[in-house]
Steps between C-alpha positions, in 0.01 A plus 500: 500500500506212253832366363512386135809330354589511129586179318872591499499561877333165571751324276796662679367407846444140386869469402627622839556284805219506756681718756586773246154499346341537844733789581388682184132426566526643854669813364219542245240463777681779685406731213131467593555662840459872561768633465664236273794314651824451310766665284273661239595741222300650214629382161607774262393497136156347561178700513281224645627539859731198513709451809764252602538312824845374599509158669866408540640452147152470347282781372119503486349736242142595589233767479181573690176534304151593610230269367158632610515510881791255535869583477702241307873448543618370161835320514636552148832317521749350744866443419863526595652839558698517174246339268169655600559845351594374151 
């Protein structure tokens, strides 16, 4: 499974300290395992299959797409618990 980060997700990770950014990256890599590892919930109100991954006080919004024969994990956004859903 290939992991693709959006521009907003890359920008958020760049602002974090190295230890926190690595913690989030490891949690995202856990999503590529079968079955996915982590606190995952399906987001309501979206029809594109978005899910959220909880990593401490941060939330990772993502969805899994199928491009030809390869599955792509698209990280849409990363943010703090209170701000990410706005």
